[in-house]
C-alpha positions as CSV (number, residue, x, y, z in Angstrom):
1,M,-29.1,-51.6,-208.7
2,K,-26.1,-49.3,-208.2
3,T,-27.8,-47.7,-205.2
4,M,-28.5,-51.1,-203.6
5,I,-24.8,-52.2,-204.1
6,S,-23.6,-48.9,-202.7
7,R,-25.8,-49.2,-199.6
8,L,-24.7,-52.8,-199.1
9,F,-21.0,-51.8,-199.3
10,V,-21.6,-49.0,-196.7
11,L,-23.4,-51.4,-194.4
12,L,-20.7,-54.0,-194.7
13,S,-17.9,-51.4,-194.1
14,L,-19.4,-49.9,-190.9
15,P,-18.1,-52.6,-188.6
16,L,-14.6,-52.2,-190.0
17,I,-14.7,-48.4,-189.5
18,F,-15.9,-48.8,-185.8
19,T,-13.3,-51.6,-185.2
20,F,-10.6,-49.4,-186.6
21,S,-11.6,-46.4,-184.4
22,S,-11.8,-48.6,-181.3
23,A,-8.4,-50.1,-182.1
24,M,-6.9,-46.6,-182.2
25,A,-8.3,-45.8,-178.7
26,G,-7.0,-49.2,-177.6
27,D,-3.5,-48.2,-178.5
28,I,-3.5,-45.8,-175.5
29,S,-3.4,-47.3,-172.1
30,I,-4.3,-45.1,-169.2
31,I,-2.4,-45.7,-166.0
32,D,-3.1,-44.4,-162.5
33,P,-5.6,-41.7,-163.2
34,Y,-6.7,-39.5,-160.3
35,V,-8.3,-36.1,-159.5
36,R,-7.0,-33.7,-156.9
37,A,-9.2,-33.4,-153.8
38,V,-9.9,-29.7,-153.1
39,P,-11.4,-27.9,-150.1
40,P,-15.2,-27.4,-150.0
41,G,-16.2,-24.4,-152.1
42,Q,-13.2,-24.7,-154.4
43,E,-14.5,-24.6,-158.0
44,V,-11.4,-25.9,-159.7
45,S,-9.5,-29.1,-159.6
46,A,-7.2,-31.1,-161.9
47,A,-6.8,-34.6,-163.2
48,F,-3.5,-36.5,-163.6
49,L,-2.6,-39.7,-165.3
50,Q,-0.1,-41.5,-167.5
51,M,-0.8,-42.4,-171.1
52,E,1.1,-45.2,-172.8
53,N,1.0,-45.4,-176.6
54,S,1.6,-48.9,-177.9
55,S,1.3,-47.9,-181.6
56,A,4.0,-46.9,-184.1
57,E,2.2,-43.6,-184.6
58,T,2.2,-40.5,-182.4
59,R,-1.2,-39.8,-180.9
60,F,-2.7,-36.6,-179.6
61,L,-5.1,-36.0,-176.8
62,I,-7.1,-33.0,-178.0
63,N,-10.0,-32.7,-175.6
64,A,-11.6,-34.0,-172.4
65,T,-15.0,-33.7,-170.8
66,S,-16.5,-34.7,-167.4
67,P,-19.9,-34.5,-165.8
68,V,-18.4,-33.1,-162.6
69,S,-17.6,-29.7,-164.2
70,K,-18.9,-27.2,-166.7
71,V,-15.5,-26.8,-168.4
72,V,-12.6,-29.2,-168.9
73,E,-9.3,-27.9,-170.5
74,L,-5.9,-29.4,-171.2
75,H,-3.2,-27.4,-169.5
76,S,0.5,-27.1,-169.0
77,H,2.7,-25.1,-166.6
78,V,5.1,-22.7,-168.2
79,H,7.9,-20.6,-166.8
80,D,7.0,-17.0,-167.6
81,N,9.1,-14.0,-166.2
82,G,10.2,-16.0,-163.1
83,M,6.8,-17.5,-162.3
84,M,5.2,-20.8,-163.1
85,K,1.9,-20.2,-164.8
86,M,-0.8,-22.5,-166.1
87,R,-1.6,-22.2,-169.8
88,R,-4.2,-24.0,-171.9
89,V,-2.8,-26.2,-174.6
90,E,-4.6,-27.4,-177.8
91,A,-3.2,-30.9,-177.6
92,I,-1.0,-33.2,-175.6
93,E,1.3,-35.5,-177.6
94,I,1.7,-39.2,-176.8
95,P,4.8,-40.3,-178.7
96,A,4.8,-43.5,-180.8
97,N,5.7,-46.4,-178.5
98,G,6.1,-43.9,-175.7
99,T,4.6,-42.4,-172.6
100,T,3.3,-39.0,-171.6
101,V,2.8,-38.2,-167.9
102,L,0.2,-35.7,-166.7
103,K,1.3,-34.6,-163.2
104,P,1.1,-31.7,-160.7
105,G,3.4,-28.9,-161.9
106,G,3.3,-30.2,-165.5
107,L,0.7,-31.3,-168.1
108,H,-2.8,-31.8,-166.5
109,I,-6.5,-31.8,-167.2
110,M,-8.3,-28.9,-165.5
111,L,-11.8,-29.3,-164.2
112,I,-13.3,-25.8,-164.0
113,D,-16.5,-24.7,-162.4
114,L,-17.2,-27.9,-160.5
115,H,-20.9,-28.7,-160.0
116,D,-20.5,-30.1,-156.5
117,G,-17.6,-30.7,-154.1
118,L,-15.4,-33.7,-154.7
119,K,-15.2,-36.4,-152.0
120,L,-12.2,-38.5,-151.3
121,D,-12.2,-41.8,-153.2
122,Q,-15.2,-40.6,-155.4
123,K,-14.8,-41.9,-158.9
124,V,-14.8,-39.1,-161.5
125,A,-15.7,-40.0,-165.1
126,I,-13.5,-38.3,-167.7
127,T,-13.9,-38.8,-171.4
128,L,-10.6,-38.4,-173.3
129,E,-10.9,-37.4,-176.9
130,F,-8.0,-38.1,-179.4
131,K,-7.1,-36.4,-182.7
132,D,-7.9,-39.6,-184.6
133,G,-11.5,-39.4,-183.6
134,S,-11.3,-42.1,-181.0
135,S,-12.2,-41.6,-177.3
136,Q,-11.9,-43.4,-174.0
137,V,-13.9,-43.0,-170.8
138,I,-11.9,-43.4,-167.6
139,E,-12.7,-43.3,-163.9
140,A,-10.3,-41.4,-161.8
141,P,-10.6,-41.6,-158.0
142,V,-10.3,-38.3,-156.0
143,R,-7.1,-38.2,-153.9
144,K,-5.5,-35.8,-151.5
145,I,-2.2,-34.6,-152.9
146,M,0.6,-32.9,-151.1
147,M,2.6,-30.4,-153.2
148,K,6.3,-30.1,-152.9
149,G,7.3,-27.7,-150.2
150,M,4.1,-28.2,-148.1
151,M,4.8,-28.5,-144.4
152,K,2.7,-30.0,-141.6
153,G,0.2,-27.6,-140.2
154,G,0.1,-25.4,-143.3
155,M,3.2,-23.4,-142.5
156,M,3.7,-22.6,-146.2
157,K,0.1,-21.3,-146.8
158,G,0.8,-17.6,-146.3
159,A,4.0,-17.7,-148.5
160,M,2.1,-19.6,-151.2
161,M,-0.7,-17.0,-151.3
162,K,1.9,-14.2,-151.5
163,E,3.5,-15.9,-154.5
164,G,0.2,-16.2,-156.4
165,M,-0.5,-19.8,-155.6
166,S,-4.1,-20.9,-154.9
167,K,-5.2,-22.8,-151.8
168,D,-4.8,-26.1,-153.6
169,G,-1.1,-25.4,-154.4
170,M,-1.6,-24.4,-158.1
171,M,0.0,-21.3,-159.5
172,M,-2.6,-18.8,-160.7
173,K,-2.4,-16.6,-163.8
């Protein structure tokens, strides 16, 4: 009899557990997600977005995955010995009742070892995983992005390569 009651309790509790997990993911609104368009043959790109947390608790993005690349990492840019460098981070904080912006030159999601080239306006599925166990799948369109300092006709290209910047305008380690 105890076993039957225990099983019944578990079965009745499952919808509450799933609702609670979904509600946690629902506290985070994703605004204007997009992926950087890169030249053919480029194996790395980045995703950017804004995360708004409507809950009274701080949330943490701890992982992301995407079918367009073998590896997906959370990254930040840090100033190290006079150079901006990308570094992997374990988590990205979204403050209680606050906003965190992932943007070029700041926090971002790296898409590493792309399976195929990205096409303008292609929708890229990205699954965002949060510390509380919840997750959200977003679709981010591929967009062409101009970096600060870029000039018409690629005049800055040679200078960027000298300074350790990749063709897509990202600083390399």
